[in-house]
N, C-alpha and C positions, 0 to 999 in steps of 0.2 A: 455567892450567886451561883447559880446553876446553869452545867455547862449546856447551850442549843444545837450541841455538835453531834451530829447521827452519827452510829458507830454504824461503817459498813465493814459487811463479810464476804469475801469472797470466794465464788462455792471452789474453783479451784487452788485457794489456800489451804481448803478442811477438808479434801476429798480424800485425803491417805486418810487423815483420821475418820471420816464414815465409813470408810470401807472398811478397818481395821474395827471397828465399833458392831461391824453391821457382821462379818465374819466372825466377832467372838460373842454371837448374840443366839440364840438360837430358838433363830426363826422361821416358822415352819413353812416356807413355800414350797411347793412338789418339783418344780420347772426349773430351769436359767432365768434367770437374769439377769438387766443390764439395769446400772447404775447411769438415771439422764443427767448430763451435763447443766443441773443450775439448779436451782431453788422451786419452790412450790410454794405460793400466801395466799392459802386458805380462807377469806372471810369468813366471821363469823355473829352471830347478831341475838337476842335474845330476844328476838320477838318477829314476826313475819308479815310483811304488808306487799301490798303491789306495784308499791315503788321497785326500785333500784339504792342499793344502799352505797356511797363512793367515803371512801375511808371508812372510819372503825377497828376496830380487832381483827387484827389477823392470826392467823396457825401459821408459823412458819414448817415447811417440811421437804423431805428428799422423795423423791418419786423410782419406784425398779417396777422395769416393765418386761413382764414372763415373756423369755422368747417364742417360747411355745404359740399360747392362746393371744396375746397380746394382754392381758389381764396388768391393770395399775396396780401396784401397792401402795400408799402411800405411809408414812411416817413420821411423827412429828420427830425437831431438827432435835427438841430438846431431851426428845425421850434416847436420839441417838447420841446425842454428845450435852449432859448435862452442864457442864461447864464452859459452853461456848461464850455465855454475857451477853445474850439479847434480851 
């Protein structure tokens, strides 16, 4: 029988792993950035309509904020931590 229990990943539990992964990648950002303390879950859909969709697939991400420009940089969590198990 398949478990209906949902896996919960707390940001604080993986923050060090995220920072280590970001520091080991050659990300070309030309300004200092701050890692925002939480996840972003961006919905995506295969079609557009004039109605708002609740539910459906999402892409879990982390967010960096440009300290000088205020620009937001989003990275798919699975690309940063491929073995995270979500």
